[in-house]
C-alpha positions as CSV (number, residue, x, y, z in Angstrom):
1,X,-19.6,-17.5,13.0
2,X,-15.9,-17.9,13.8
3,X,-15.2,-20.8,11.7
4,X,-15.4,-18.9,8.5
5,X,-13.2,-15.9,9.3
6,X,-10.4,-15.3,6.9
7,X,-7.1,-16.8,7.9
8,X,-3.8,-14.8,7.8
9,X,-2.2,-16.6,4.9
10,X,-3.7,-19.3,2.9
11,X,-1.8,-21.5,0.5
12,X,-2.6,-20.5,-3.1
13,X,-3.6,-24.0,-3.9
14,X,-6.4,-23.7,-1.4
15,X,-7.8,-20.3,-2.7
16,X,-11.5,-20.5,-2.9
17,X,-11.8,-23.2,-0.3
18,X,-14.5,-23.4,2.4
19,X,-12.7,-22.3,5.6
20,X,-13.4,-24.2,8.8
21,X,-11.8,-24.1,12.3
22,X,-11.6,-27.1,14.6
23,X,-9.6,-25.2,17.2
24,X,-9.3,-21.6,18.4
25,X,-6.2,-19.9,17.3
26,X,-2.7,-21.4,17.5
27,X,-1.5,-24.2,19.8
28,X,1.9,-22.6,20.3
29,X,3.1,-19.1,20.8
30,X,6.9,-19.3,20.8
31,X,7.9,-19.3,17.1
32,X,10.2,-16.4,16.5
33,X,9.5,-16.4,12.8
34,X,5.7,-16.4,12.7
35,X,3.9,-13.4,14.3
36,X,0.4,-14.4,13.3
37,X,-0.7,-16.3,16.3
38,X,1.6,-15.1,19.0
39,X,0.1,-14.3,22.4
40,X,-3.3,-15.6,21.3
41,X,-5.0,-18.0,23.7
42,X,-5.5,-21.5,22.3
43,X,-8.3,-23.8,23.0
44,X,-10.0,-26.8,21.4
45,X,-13.5,-26.5,20.0
46,X,-15.9,-29.2,21.1
47,X,-17.2,-31.7,18.6
48,X,-20.6,-30.2,19.1
49,X,-19.4,-26.7,18.2
50,X,-17.8,-28.0,15.1
51,X,-20.9,-29.9,14.1
52,X,-23.0,-26.7,14.6
53,X,-20.8,-24.8,12.1
54,X,-21.1,-27.7,9.7
55,X,-24.9,-27.6,10.2
56,X,-24.8,-23.9,9.5
57,X,-23.0,-24.6,6.1
58,X,-25.7,-27.1,5.3
59,X,-28.5,-24.7,6.1
60,X,-26.9,-22.0,3.9
61,X,-26.7,-24.5,1.0
62,X,-30.4,-25.4,1.6
63,X,-31.3,-21.7,1.5
64,X,-29.4,-21.4,-1.8
65,X,-31.5,-24.1,-3.2
66,X,-34.7,-22.3,-2.2
67,X,-33.3,-19.1,-3.7
68,X,-32.6,-20.9,-6.9
69,X,-36.2,-22.2,-7.1
70,X,-37.5,-18.7,-6.4
71,X,-35.5,-17.4,-9.3
72,X,-36.8,-20.0,-11.6
73,X,-33.7,-22.2,-11.8
74,X,-35.2,-25.3,-10.2
75,X,-32.5,-25.6,-7.6
76,X,-29.6,-25.3,-10.0
77,X,-26.5,-23.4,-8.8
78,X,-25.4,-20.7,-11.2
79,X,-23.9,-17.2,-11.3
80,X,-27.4,-15.7,-11.4
81,X,-28.0,-17.2,-7.9
82,X,-24.6,-16.0,-6.7
83,X,-25.3,-12.5,-8.0
84,X,-28.6,-12.5,-6.1
85,X,-26.8,-13.4,-2.9
86,X,-24.2,-10.7,-3.3
87,X,-26.7,-8.0,-4.2
88,X,-28.9,-8.7,-1.2
89,X,-27.6,-6.7,1.9
90,X,-29.4,-9.1,4.3
91,X,-26.8,-11.8,3.7
92,X,-23.7,-11.6,5.9
93,X,-20.1,-12.4,4.8
94,X,-20.4,-16.0,6.1
95,X,-23.4,-16.6,3.9
96,X,-21.7,-15.1,0.9
97,X,-18.5,-17.1,1.5
98,X,-20.4,-20.4,1.5
99,X,-22.4,-19.3,-1.5
100,X,-19.3,-18.5,-3.5
101,X,-17.7,-21.8,-2.5
102,X,-20.7,-23.9,-3.3
103,X,-21.6,-22.2,-6.6
104,X,-18.2,-21.4,-8.3
105,X,-15.6,-23.0,-6.0
106,X,-13.8,-26.3,-6.7
107,X,-15.2,-28.1,-3.7
108,X,-12.1,-27.9,-1.5
109,X,-12.3,-27.5,2.3
110,X,-9.5,-26.0,4.3
111,X,-9.3,-26.6,8.0
112,X,-7.3,-23.4,8.7
113,X,-6.2,-24.0,12.3
114,X,-2.5,-24.0,12.6
115,X,-2.5,-27.6,14.0
116,X,-5.9,-29.2,13.9
117,X,-4.4,-32.7,14.1
118,X,-3.6,-32.0,17.8
119,X,-7.2,-32.8,18.5
120,X,-7.9,-36.3,19.8
121,X,-7.9,-38.6,16.8
122,X,-11.5,-40.0,17.4
123,X,-12.9,-36.5,17.7
124,X,-11.2,-35.3,14.5
125,X,-12.3,-38.5,12.6
126,X,-15.9,-37.9,13.8
127,X,-15.8,-34.3,12.7
128,X,-14.4,-35.2,9.2
129,X,-17.0,-37.9,8.8
130,X,-19.8,-35.5,9.8
131,X,-18.5,-32.9,7.4
132,X,-18.3,-35.3,4.4
133,X,-21.8,-36.7,5.2
134,X,-23.5,-33.3,5.7
135,X,-22.0,-31.0,3.1
136,X,-22.4,-32.0,-0.6
137,X,-19.8,-31.3,-3.3
138,X,-16.6,-31.7,-1.3
139,X,-13.7,-32.7,-3.5
140,X,-10.8,-32.4,-1.0
141,X,-10.2,-31.6,2.6
142,X,-6.9,-30.1,3.6
143,X,-5.4,-29.2,7.0
144,X,-2.3,-27.6,8.5
145,X,-0.4,-29.8,10.9
146,X,2.9,-29.6,12.9
147,X,5.6,-32.2,12.4
148,X,5.9,-32.7,16.2
149,X,2.2,-33.6,16.3
150,X,2.3,-35.8,13.3
151,X,5.3,-37.7,14.7
152,X,3.2,-38.6,17.7
153,X,0.2,-39.8,15.7
154,X,-0.2,-43.5,15.0
155,X,-0.2,-44.3,11.3
156,X,-3.4,-46.3,12.0
157,X,-5.1,-43.1,13.2
158,X,-3.8,-41.1,10.2
159,X,-5.2,-43.8,7.9
160,X,-8.6,-43.5,9.6
161,X,-8.5,-39.7,9.1
162,X,-7.7,-40.4,5.4
163,X,-10.6,-42.8,5.2
164,X,-12.8,-40.1,6.9
165,X,-11.9,-37.7,4.1
166,X,-8.7,-35.8,5.1
167,X,-6.8,-35.7,1.8
168,X,-3.9,-33.3,2.2
169,X,-1.6,-32.0,4.9
170,X,0.3,-28.7,4.8
171,X,3.4,-28.6,7.1
172,X,5.2,-25.3,7.7
173,X,8.6,-27.1,7.9
174,X,10.5,-23.8,7.3
175,X,13.9,-25.4,7.9
176,X,15.4,-28.9,8.3
177,X,18.4,-27.5,10.2
178,X,18.2,-28.1,13.9
179,X,20.2,-24.9,14.7
180,X,17.8,-22.8,12.7
181,X,14.8,-24.5,14.2
182,X,16.1,-23.8,17.6
183,X,17.0,-20.2,16.8
184,X,13.5,-19.4,15.6
185,X,11.9,-21.4,18.5
186,X,10.0,-23.6,16.1
187,X,9.4,-26.3,18.7
188,X,10.2,-29.1,16.2
189,X,13.3,-31.0,15.3
190,X,14.6,-32.3,11.9
191,X,14.0,-35.8,13.1
192,X,10.3,-34.9,13.9
193,X,10.0,-33.4,10.4
194,X,11.1,-36.7,8.9
195,X,9.0,-38.9,11.1
196,X,5.9,-36.8,10.8
197,X,6.2,-36.5,7.1
198,X,6.8,-40.2,6.5
199,X,3.7,-41.0,8.6
200,X,1.5,-38.8,6.5
201,X,2.7,-40.4,3.3
202,X,2.3,-43.9,4.7
203,X,-1.3,-43.0,5.6
204,X,-2.0,-42.2,2.0
205,X,-2.4,-38.5,2.2
206,X,-0.8,-35.8,0.1
207,X,1.9,-33.9,1.8
208,X,2.9,-30.3,1.1
209,X,6.1,-29.0,2.9
210,X,6.8,-25.3,3.1
211,X,10.5,-24.2,3.1
212,X,11.6,-20.6,4.0
213,X,14.7,-19.5,2.1
214,X,16.7,-17.0,4.0
215,X,15.5,-18.2,7.5
216,X,19.1,-19.1,8.5
217,X,20.4,-15.6,7.8
218,X,24.0,-15.0,6.7
219,X,25.4,-17.2,9.6
220,X,23.4,-20.4,8.8
221,X,22.5,-20.0,5.1
222,X,24.5,-23.0,3.8
223,X,23.4,-25.2,6.8
224,X,19.8,-24.2,6.3
225,X,19.8,-25.1,2.6
226,X,21.7,-28.4,2.9
227,X,19.9,-29.7,6.0
228,X,16.5,-28.7,4.6
229,X,17.2,-30.7,1.5
230,X,18.5,-33.6,3.5
231,X,15.2,-33.8,5.5
232,X,13.1,-33.5,2.3
233,X,15.1,-36.2,0.6
234,X,14.2,-38.5,3.6
235,X,10.5,-37.6,3.3
236,X,9.9,-37.2,-0.5
237,X,6.7,-35.2,-0.1
238,X,4.3,-34.6,-2.9
239,X,4.9,-30.8,-2.9
240,X,7.7,-28.5,-1.8
241,X,6.7,-24.9,-1.6
242,X,9.1,-22.0,-1.3
243,X,8.2,-19.0,0.9
244,X,11.1,-16.6,1.0
245,X,11.7,-14.8,4.3
246,X,10.4,-11.3,4.9
247,X,10.5,-9.9,8.4
248,X,7.6,-7.6,9.5
249,X,8.2,-5.2,12.4
250,X,5.7,-7.2,14.6
251,X,7.8,-10.4,14.4
252,X,10.3,-11.2,17.2
253,X,12.9,-11.9,14.5
254,X,12.7,-8.2,13.6
255,X,14.2,-7.4,17.0
256,X,17.0,-10.0,16.5
257,X,17.7,-8.2,13.2
258,X,17.7,-4.8,14.7
259,X,20.1,-5.9,17.5
260,X,22.5,-7.7,15.2
261,X,21.7,-11.3,16.3
262,X,20.2,-12.0,12.8
263,X,21.7,-10.7,9.6
264,X,19.3,-11.3,6.6
265,X,20.5,-12.3,3.2
266,X,20.3,-10.1,0.2
267,X,17.9,-11.1,-2.6
268,X,20.8,-12.5,-4.7
269,X,22.1,-14.5,-1.7
270,X,18.7,-16.0,-1.2
271,X,18.7,-17.0,-4.8
272,X,22.1,-18.6,-4.3
273,X,20.8,-20.4,-1.2
274,X,17.8,-21.7,-3.2
275,X,20.3,-23.0,-5.8
276,X,22.2,-24.9,-3.2
277,X,19.0,-26.3,-1.8
278,X,17.7,-27.5,-5.2
279,X,21.1,-28.9,-6.1
280,X,21.1,-30.9,-2.8
281,X,17.6,-32.4,-3.4
282,X,18.1,-35.9,-4.7
283,X,16.2,-39.1,-5.0
284,X,12.8,-37.5,-4.7
285,X,9.7,-37.2,-6.9
286,X,8.3,-34.0,-5.4
287,X,6.9,-31.0,-7.3
288,X,8.6,-27.8,-6.3
289,X,6.5,-24.7,-6.4
290,X,7.6,-21.1,-6.1
291,X,4.1,-19.7,-6.3
292,X,4.3,-16.7,-4.0
293,X,4.9,-13.0,-4.4
294,X,7.8,-13.2,-1.8
295,X,9.8,-15.4,-4.1
296,X,12.1,-13.5,-6.5
297,X,12.2,-16.2,-9.2
298,X,8.7,-17.5,-9.4
299,X,9.5,-19.5,-12.5
300,X,11.9,-21.8,-10.6
301,X,9.5,-24.7,-10.3
302,X,9.0,-28.2,-11.7
303,X,9.0,-31.9,-10.9
304,X,12.0,-33.9,-9.6
305,X,14.1,-35.4,-10.9
306,X,13.4,-34.5,-14.5
307,X,13.0,-30.7,-14.1
308,X,15.9,-30.2,-11.8
309,X,18.4,-29.1,-14.5
310,X,15.9,-26.6,-15.9
311,X,15.3,-25.1,-12.4
312,X,19.1,-24.7,-11.8
313,X,19.5,-23.2,-15.3
314,X,16.8,-20.5,-14.5
315,X,18.7,-19.6,-11.4
316,X,22.0,-19.5,-13.2
317,X,20.5,-17.3,-15.9
318,X,19.5,-14.8,-13.3
319,X,22.8,-14.8,-11.4
320,X,24.7,-14.4,-14.7
321,X,23.0,-11.1,-15.4
322,X,24.9,-7.9,-14.9
323,X,24.2,-6.1,-11.6
324,X,22.0,-3.4,-13.3
325,X,20.0,-6.1,-15.1
326,X,19.4,-7.9,-11.8
327,X,18.3,-4.7,-10.1
328,X,16.0,-3.9,-13.0
329,X,14.3,-7.3,-12.7
330,X,14.1,-7.0,-8.9
331,X,12.5,-3.6,-9.2
332,X,9.9,-5.0,-11.6
333,X,9.3,-8.1,-9.6
334,X,9.0,-6.3,-6.2
335,X,6.9,-3.7,-7.8
336,X,4.5,-6.3,-9.1
337,X,5.2,-5.7,-12.8
338,X,7.2,-8.8,-13.6
339,X,6.5,-12.5,-12.9
340,X,9.2,-14.1,-15.0
341,X,12.7,-13.3,-16.2
342,X,11.3,-13.5,-19.8
343,X,9.2,-10.5,-19.0
344,X,12.4,-8.4,-19.2
345,X,12.4,-9.1,-22.9
346,X,9.2,-7.1,-23.4
347,X,10.6,-3.8,-24.9
348,X,7.7,-1.7,-23.6
349,X,7.9,-3.1,-20.1
350,X,11.7,-2.8,-20.1
351,X,11.5,0.8,-21.2
352,X,9.1,1.7,-18.4
353,X,11.2,-0.1,-15.8
354,X,14.4,1.7,-16.9
355,X,12.7,5.1,-16.8
356,X,11.3,4.2,-13.3
357,X,14.7,3.1,-12.1
358,X,16.3,6.3,-13.3
359,X,13.7,8.5,-11.6
360,X,13.8,6.5,-8.4
361,X,17.6,6.7,-8.2
362,X,17.3,10.5,-8.6
363,X,14.6,10.7,-5.9
364,X,16.3,8.4,-3.4
365,X,19.8,9.7,-3.9
366,X,21.0,6.4,-5.4
367,X,19.8,4.1,-2.6
368,X,18.1,1.7,-5.0
369,X,18.6,-1.3,-2.7
370,X,16.6,0.3,0.1
371,X,13.8,1.1,-2.2
372,X,13.6,-2.4,-3.6
373,X,13.5,-3.8,-0.1
374,X,10.7,-1.4,0.9
375,X,8.7,-2.5,-2.2
376,X,9.1,-6.2,-1.1
377,X,8.1,-5.4,2.4
378,X,4.8,-4.0,1.3
379,X,3.5,-7.5,0.9
380,X,3.9,-8.3,4.6
């Protein structure tokens, strides 16, 4: 059942969601940054197909009730029922996914298409209404969307989607700089980012915008930071999420890097770019989150405007460290041992990292930077 297949990357705030698809794969295939959907054929699913998958979820929930009664729990959903599902080899992954969501999840549903809002508005509204009416226990419905699509949607239609149950929109903004957007073939402009974001907020939905530090490379770093902040100042989204750039070999940007058309920033320069970005954010009330393993300083987060000084102070604290200290932290962070700068104060952890650094320097002939980069690239 295709609608429950695991997506490539899910926002951490949506972990444990019920995953649904309203389209097949991605509605564009030109973005240089994102390799996930490239060269995959796109098509809309029919409303009947979508309803069939929703019906399948309903049927699984009904089966779970029967299982609960058979176990003596009178229809109650508990971990004993969930354990029975996972211990029974006759249940497929789809059944188990729905069971996990229904029994121990938080009731969120994530429409994991890259741009489900490109569907005709009446069809999407009908699908949302059917989902809410058919599946019990839903607390929130979230979807990805493209700014270029949102900018074309009437606010009235978006309000109807909100009334039908669509609560939150995730937008992979990545950059607010037109030159960067053009370079990575994003297919969206800064003006569309602003217009689309404003329409979502006017419709009463929550908006989460994803920014990619490092996407401008060395040549456009300052422009990327300042223009991205300018666009977000104009939108004032509920959430700003940082997803620092890493370039897997399968991405077209990898070829640009190999042939010298794109020069990536060092970890420390990405941190400096993030500082400029945060410093330029002004007049907003967004919550900034750095909740991803790709981000070097995960504890740079907070609410604007009150937490802005603390976020800048955390960055300055890192940049003020001696080179060897920054390398020690980067080694621990990229190796998965550290989450916060404060973790360096743990004498046991610090001793282990220092020993590991010494051994790795000996093994690699002193090329510690290459090793740290390779550790980070494991996550892509």
